[in-house]
VEXTI-938675 format. One record per residue (C-alpha): residue number from 0; residue in one letter; z, y, x. Coordinates in nm, 3 decimals. Layout:
BEGIN
+-----+------+---------+---------+---------+
: pos : code :       z :       y :       x :
+-----+------+---------+---------+---------+
: NUM :    A :       Z :       Y :       X :
...
+-----+------+---------+---------+---------+
//
This chain:
BEGIN
+-----+------+---------+---------+---------+
: pos : code :       z :       y :       x :
+-----+------+---------+---------+---------+
:   0 :    M :   0.437 :  -0.232 :  -1.717 :
:   1 :    F :   0.676 :  -0.140 :  -1.438 :
:   2 :    P :   0.881 :  -0.392 :  -1.232 :
:   3 :    Y :   1.238 :  -0.282 :  -1.167 :
:   4 :    R :   1.399 :  -0.588 :  -1.002 :
:   5 :    D :   1.347 :  -0.951 :  -0.908 :
:   6 :    D :   1.573 :  -1.256 :  -0.901 :
:   7 :    N :   1.522 :  -1.304 :  -0.529 :
:   8 :    P :   1.822 :  -1.249 :  -0.299 :
:   9 :    T :   1.778 :  -1.177 :   0.073 :
:  10 :    L :   1.912 :  -1.359 :   0.377 :
:  11 :    S :   1.960 :  -1.048 :   0.590 :
:  12 :    P :   1.940 :  -0.668 :   0.557 :
:  13 :    P :   1.572 :  -0.556 :   0.533 :
:  14 :    V :   1.589 :  -0.329 :   0.837 :
:  15 :    V :   1.213 :  -0.292 :   0.885 :
:  16 :    T :   1.144 :  -0.229 :   0.516 :
:  17 :    I :   1.409 :   0.043 :   0.512 :
:  18 :    T :   1.267 :   0.190 :   0.835 :
:  19 :    L :   0.914 :   0.199 :   0.689 :
:  20 :    I :   1.042 :   0.373 :   0.378 :
:  21 :    A :   1.229 :   0.624 :   0.594 :
:  22 :    L :   0.918 :   0.693 :   0.804 :
:  23 :    N :   0.710 :   0.761 :   0.493 :
:  24 :    V :   0.975 :   0.999 :   0.360 :
:  25 :    I :   1.009 :   1.176 :   0.698 :
:  26 :    V :   0.631 :   1.228 :   0.716 :
:  27 :    W :   0.628 :   1.355 :   0.357 :
:  28 :    V :   0.899 :   1.609 :   0.433 :
:  29 :    G :   0.823 :   1.702 :   0.793 :
:  30 :    V :   0.443 :   1.680 :   0.808 :
:  31 :    Q :   0.328 :   1.721 :   0.448 :
:  32 :    G :   0.579 :   1.988 :   0.348 :
:  33 :    M :   0.692 :   1.783 :   0.045 :
:  34 :    G :   0.353 :   1.836 :  -0.115 :
:  35 :    V :   0.332 :   2.212 :  -0.070 :
:  36 :    D :   0.019 :   2.374 :   0.076 :
:  37 :    P :  -0.097 :   2.448 :   0.337 :
:  38 :    A :   0.096 :   2.155 :   0.492 :
:  39 :    L :  -0.028 :   1.901 :   0.235 :
:  40 :    T :  -0.393 :   2.001 :   0.264 :
:  41 :    R :  -0.379 :   2.015 :   0.643 :
:  42 :    S :  -0.221 :   1.670 :   0.668 :
:  43 :    V :  -0.482 :   1.512 :   0.440 :
:  44 :    C :  -0.763 :   1.686 :   0.629 :
:  45 :    E :  -0.642 :   1.605 :   0.981 :
:  46 :    L :  -0.462 :   1.271 :   0.936 :
:  47 :    G :  -0.618 :   1.117 :   0.624 :
:  48 :    L :  -0.887 :   0.850 :   0.657 :
:  49 :    I :  -1.233 :   0.975 :   0.561 :
:  50 :    P :  -1.471 :   0.674 :   0.589 :
:  51 :    G :  -1.791 :   0.875 :   0.629 :
:  52 :    E :  -1.641 :   1.080 :   0.909 :
:  53 :    L :  -1.484 :   0.785 :   1.094 :
:  54 :    L :  -1.808 :   0.586 :   1.079 :
:  55 :    G :  -2.030 :   0.879 :   1.168 :
:  56 :    R :  -2.209 :   0.883 :   0.831 :
:  57 :    V :  -2.171 :   1.258 :   0.766 :
:  58 :    A :  -2.338 :   1.543 :   0.949 :
:  59 :    A :  -2.123 :   1.750 :   1.184 :
:  60 :    G :  -1.999 :   2.062 :   1.010 :
:  61 :    T :  -2.001 :   1.915 :   0.658 :
:  62 :    E :  -1.737 :   2.091 :   0.449 :
:  63 :    L :  -1.512 :   1.899 :   0.211 :
:  64 :    P :  -1.345 :   2.133 :  -0.044 :
:  65 :    L :  -0.978 :   2.049 :  -0.099 :
:  66 :    G :  -0.886 :   2.314 :  -0.356 :
:  67 :    Q :  -0.733 :   2.660 :  -0.339 :
:  68 :    G :  -1.010 :   2.773 :  -0.106 :
:  69 :    A :  -0.922 :   2.515 :   0.161 :
:  70 :    A :  -1.180 :   2.280 :   0.312 :
:  71 :    C :  -1.206 :   2.013 :   0.580 :
:  72 :    V :  -1.485 :   2.046 :   0.833 :
:  73 :    L :  -1.610 :   1.692 :   0.888 :
:  74 :    G :  -1.806 :   1.518 :   1.159 :
:  75 :    V :  -1.679 :   1.728 :   1.448 :
:  76 :    E :  -1.509 :   1.426 :   1.605 :
:  77 :    R :  -1.448 :   1.066 :   1.503 :
:  78 :    V :  -1.075 :   1.050 :   1.447 :
:  79 :    W :  -1.012 :   0.686 :   1.541 :
:  80 :    Y :  -0.640 :   0.703 :   1.465 :
:  81 :    T :  -0.668 :   0.796 :   1.097 :
:  82 :    P :  -0.660 :   0.435 :   0.968 :
:  83 :    L :  -0.305 :   0.428 :   1.108 :
:  84 :    T :  -0.185 :   0.778 :   1.024 :
:  85 :    S :  -0.323 :   0.764 :   0.668 :
:  86 :    M :  -0.086 :   0.474 :   0.593 :
:  87 :    F :   0.211 :   0.713 :   0.615 :
:  88 :    L :   0.067 :   1.001 :   0.409 :
:  89 :    H :   0.083 :   1.057 :   0.033 :
:  90 :    G :  -0.080 :   1.286 :  -0.218 :
:  91 :    G :   0.221 :   1.370 :  -0.434 :
:  92 :    W :   0.578 :   1.288 :  -0.531 :
:  93 :    F :   0.485 :   1.016 :  -0.779 :
:  94 :    H :   0.247 :   0.861 :  -0.527 :
:  95 :    L :   0.524 :   0.844 :  -0.268 :
:  96 :    I :   0.801 :   0.724 :  -0.500 :
:  97 :    G :   0.583 :   0.460 :  -0.665 :
:  98 :    N :   0.468 :   0.317 :  -0.332 :
:  99 :    M :   0.816 :   0.315 :  -0.182 :
: 100 :    W :   0.960 :   0.143 :  -0.488 :
: 101 :    F :   0.705 :  -0.139 :  -0.467 :
: 102 :    L :   0.765 :  -0.167 :  -0.091 :
: 103 :    W :   1.138 :  -0.201 :  -0.148 :
: 104 :    L :   1.105 :  -0.445 :  -0.436 :
: 105 :    F :   0.871 :  -0.689 :  -0.258 :
: 106 :    G :   0.906 :  -0.600 :   0.110 :
: 107 :    N :   1.267 :  -0.709 :   0.158 :
: 108 :    N :   1.189 :  -1.069 :   0.064 :
: 109 :    V :   0.867 :  -1.087 :   0.265 :
: 110 :    E :   1.053 :  -0.948 :   0.568 :
: 111 :    D :   1.308 :  -1.224 :   0.512 :
: 112 :    S :   1.033 :  -1.485 :   0.541 :
: 113 :    M :   0.911 :  -1.397 :   0.890 :
: 114 :    G :   1.166 :  -1.187 :   1.078 :
: 115 :    K :   1.161 :  -0.823 :   1.184 :
: 116 :    L :   0.890 :  -0.788 :   1.449 :
: 117 :    R :   0.646 :  -1.024 :   1.278 :
: 118 :    Y :   0.691 :  -0.837 :   0.953 :
: 119 :    F :   0.611 :  -0.501 :   1.111 :
: 120 :    V :   0.292 :  -0.638 :   1.271 :
: 121 :    F :   0.200 :  -0.807 :   0.941 :
: 122 :    Y :   0.249 :  -0.480 :   0.751 :
: 123 :    M :   0.030 :  -0.279 :   0.988 :
: 124 :    L :  -0.246 :  -0.542 :   0.991 :
: 125 :    S :  -0.245 :  -0.552 :   0.611 :
: 126 :    G :  -0.285 :  -0.175 :   0.603 :
: 127 :    L :  -0.575 :  -0.185 :   0.848 :
: 128 :    A :  -0.743 :  -0.463 :   0.650 :
: 129 :    A :  -0.704 :  -0.255 :   0.335 :
: 130 :    A :  -0.864 :   0.047 :   0.501 :
: 131 :    G :  -1.145 :  -0.169 :   0.635 :
: 132 :    S :  -1.214 :  -0.310 :   0.288 :
: 133 :    Q :  -1.251 :   0.035 :   0.134 :
: 134 :    M :  -1.477 :   0.150 :   0.416 :
: 135 :    F :  -1.692 :  -0.162 :   0.381 :
: 136 :    I :  -1.748 :  -0.094 :   0.011 :
: 137 :    N :  -1.835 :   0.274 :   0.061 :
: 138 :    P :  -1.888 :   0.361 :   0.429 :
: 139 :    S :  -2.034 :   0.704 :   0.350 :
: 140 :    S :  -1.748 :   0.825 :   0.131 :
: 141 :    I :  -1.600 :   1.164 :   0.213 :
: 142 :    V :  -1.303 :   1.114 :  -0.021 :
: 143 :    P :  -0.986 :   1.117 :   0.196 :
: 144 :    M :  -0.774 :   0.802 :   0.182 :
: 145 :    V :  -0.398 :   0.844 :   0.206 :
: 146 :    G :  -0.106 :   0.625 :   0.108 :
: 147 :    A :   0.089 :   0.314 :   0.199 :
: 148 :    S :  -0.045 :   0.118 :  -0.099 :
: 149 :    G :  -0.298 :  -0.083 :   0.104 :
: 150 :    A :  -0.030 :  -0.219 :   0.335 :
: 151 :    I :   0.206 :  -0.271 :   0.041 :
: 152 :    S :  -0.069 :  -0.465 :  -0.136 :
: 153 :    G :  -0.060 :  -0.701 :   0.161 :
: 154 :    V :   0.313 :  -0.742 :   0.112 :
: 155 :    M :   0.253 :  -0.823 :  -0.254 :
: 156 :    G :  -0.015 :  -1.078 :  -0.163 :
: 157 :    A :   0.229 :  -1.249 :   0.071 :
: 158 :    Y :   0.503 :  -1.240 :  -0.193 :
: 159 :    V :   0.297 :  -1.421 :  -0.456 :
: 160 :    V :   0.209 :  -1.695 :  -0.207 :
: 161 :    L :   0.568 :  -1.737 :  -0.090 :
: 162 :    Y :   0.759 :  -1.694 :  -0.416 :
: 163 :    P :   0.520 :  -1.740 :  -0.711 :
: 164 :    R :   0.787 :  -1.853 :  -0.957 :
: 165 :    V :   1.051 :  -1.589 :  -0.886 :
: 166 :    R :   1.141 :  -1.397 :  -1.202 :
: 167 :    I :   1.033 :  -1.031 :  -1.211 :
: 168 :    H :   1.210 :  -0.800 :  -1.456 :
: 169 :    M :   0.978 :  -0.539 :  -1.603 :
: 170 :    L :   0.983 :  -0.239 :  -1.832 :
: 171 :    V :   0.701 :  -0.232 :  -2.087 :
: 172 :    F :   0.608 :   0.102 :  -2.243 :
: 173 :    L :   0.464 :   0.076 :  -2.595 :
: 174 :    F :   0.390 :   0.430 :  -2.706 :
: 175 :    L :   0.738 :   0.569 :  -2.788 :
: 176 :    F :   0.915 :   0.238 :  -2.742 :
: 177 :    V :   1.036 :   0.077 :  -2.420 :
: 178 :    T :   1.125 :  -0.289 :  -2.393 :
: 179 :    R :   1.207 :  -0.535 :  -2.116 :
: 180 :    I :   1.041 :  -0.862 :  -2.028 :
: 181 :    V :   1.084 :  -1.119 :  -1.753 :
: 182 :    V :   0.778 :  -1.292 :  -1.606 :
: 183 :    P :   0.709 :  -1.509 :  -1.299 :
: 184 :    A :   0.579 :  -1.327 :  -0.993 :
: 185 :    Y :   0.239 :  -1.497 :  -1.010 :
: 186 :    L :   0.181 :  -1.355 :  -1.358 :
: 187 :    M :   0.289 :  -1.001 :  -1.278 :
: 188 :    L :   0.107 :  -0.982 :  -0.944 :
: 189 :    G :  -0.197 :  -1.169 :  -1.076 :
: 190 :    Y :  -0.227 :  -0.914 :  -1.356 :
: 191 :    W :  -0.189 :  -0.629 :  -1.107 :
: 192 :    F :  -0.462 :  -0.779 :  -0.885 :
: 193 :    L :  -0.694 :  -0.816 :  -1.183 :
: 194 :    L :  -0.648 :  -0.448 :  -1.266 :
: 195 :    Q :  -0.748 :  -0.355 :  -0.910 :
: 196 :    L :  -1.066 :  -0.563 :  -0.936 :
: 197 :    I :  -1.155 :  -0.402 :  -1.268 :
: 198 :    G :  -1.074 :  -0.054 :  -1.137 :
: 199 :    G :  -1.278 :  -0.113 :  -0.822 :
: 200 :    G :  -1.578 :  -0.227 :  -1.021 :
: 201 :    A :  -1.556 :   0.072 :  -1.253 :
: 202 :    A :  -1.509 :   0.324 :  -0.971 :
: 203 :    Q :  -1.783 :   0.169 :  -0.754 :
: 204 :    G :  -1.599 :   0.267 :  -0.438 :
: 205 :    E :  -1.539 :   0.631 :  -0.535 :
: 206 :    G :  -1.264 :   0.809 :  -0.725 :
: 207 :    G :  -0.904 :   0.905 :  -0.670 :
: 208 :    V :  -0.766 :   0.551 :  -0.629 :
: 209 :    A :  -0.875 :   0.324 :  -0.342 :
: 210 :    F :  -0.893 :   0.009 :  -0.554 :
: 211 :    W :  -1.082 :  -0.192 :  -0.293 :
: 212 :    A :  -0.818 :  -0.107 :  -0.034 :
: 213 :    H :  -0.565 :  -0.264 :  -0.271 :
: 214 :    V :  -0.784 :  -0.571 :  -0.316 :
: 215 :    G :  -0.848 :  -0.606 :   0.057 :
: 216 :    G :  -0.482 :  -0.557 :   0.146 :
: 217 :    F :  -0.368 :  -0.810 :  -0.112 :
: 218 :    V :  -0.615 :  -1.076 :   0.005 :
: 219 :    A :  -0.530 :  -1.008 :   0.370 :
: 220 :    G :  -0.159 :  -1.047 :   0.300 :
: 221 :    A :  -0.212 :  -1.371 :   0.107 :
: 222 :    L :  -0.410 :  -1.513 :   0.400 :
: 223 :    L :  -0.202 :  -1.376 :   0.688 :
: 224 :    I :   0.126 :  -1.508 :   0.549 :
: 225 :    S :   0.032 :  -1.862 :   0.656 :
: 226 :    I :   0.028 :  -1.738 :   1.017 :
: 227 :    F :   0.324 :  -1.501 :   1.008 :
: 228 :    K :   0.580 :  -1.688 :   0.797 :
: 229 :    D :   0.871 :  -1.870 :   0.959 :
: 230 :    K :   0.892 :  -2.204 :   0.778 :
: 231 :    Q :   1.263 :  -2.237 :   0.840 :
: 232 :    L :   1.337 :  -1.890 :   0.704 :
: 233 :    V :   1.117 :  -1.953 :   0.400 :
: 234 :    A :   1.300 :  -2.281 :   0.327 :
: 235 :    Q :   1.639 :  -2.107 :   0.354 :
: 236 :    H :   1.521 :  -1.824 :   0.135 :
: 237 :    R :   1.386 :  -2.053 :  -0.134 :
: 238 :    A :   1.708 :  -2.250 :  -0.136 :
: 239 :    L :   1.906 :  -1.928 :  -0.173 :
: 240 :    A :   1.681 :  -1.823 :  -0.462 :
: 241 :    G :   1.743 :  -2.156 :  -0.633 :
: 242 :    Y :   1.415 :  -2.339 :  -0.592 :
: 243 :    V :   1.227 :  -2.532 :  -0.323 :
+-----+------+---------+---------+---------+
//
């Protein structure tokens, strides 16, 4: 299932959401070479979050093969900034486009609920909480973490708390057939969250998808929204959307 729009108008232009999308695209083009090596490999090696390295769980000089003869040398220094930089890196075109689409779809309305500066702080804290969750589950992992999905999971957690009954329009792919359905946000996002829990349990902290980062980000966003939301803005937004 793939969400393509919601019935949730905005009060003001989503400046911060657009800026975050632009930053991710700029990093993809300017730092990661649009997915072409050696820029992609270097960015993941130097700016991606590697839990075992950050937490000092790997021996200095440990080599992490990254394909095509390239390798990261781990444990030389603890790169404290990688929980932040990894939030703006991606592993491929589909990774980037998928994340940015979800950020646009849900971020504009969450931004509307708290204002610009609060939303930016909320987004970054959600991303850090997501990274912390993945590191807690597997602190010795040497699998690099990259992507905005942890922070975006926080946005989705906030969205389901704020606007659980908003209608989400989705495409459903059934083998060769494609159909459309409309479901409330709590059903779509609840199903997505369940998939992350199942995926995290199956992967046991390893693998190509940081499921526990998604879980941690989502829970963090659902909890933080009570602190960051502006009650007046939320009331205006709900009235504009047609429910209170």
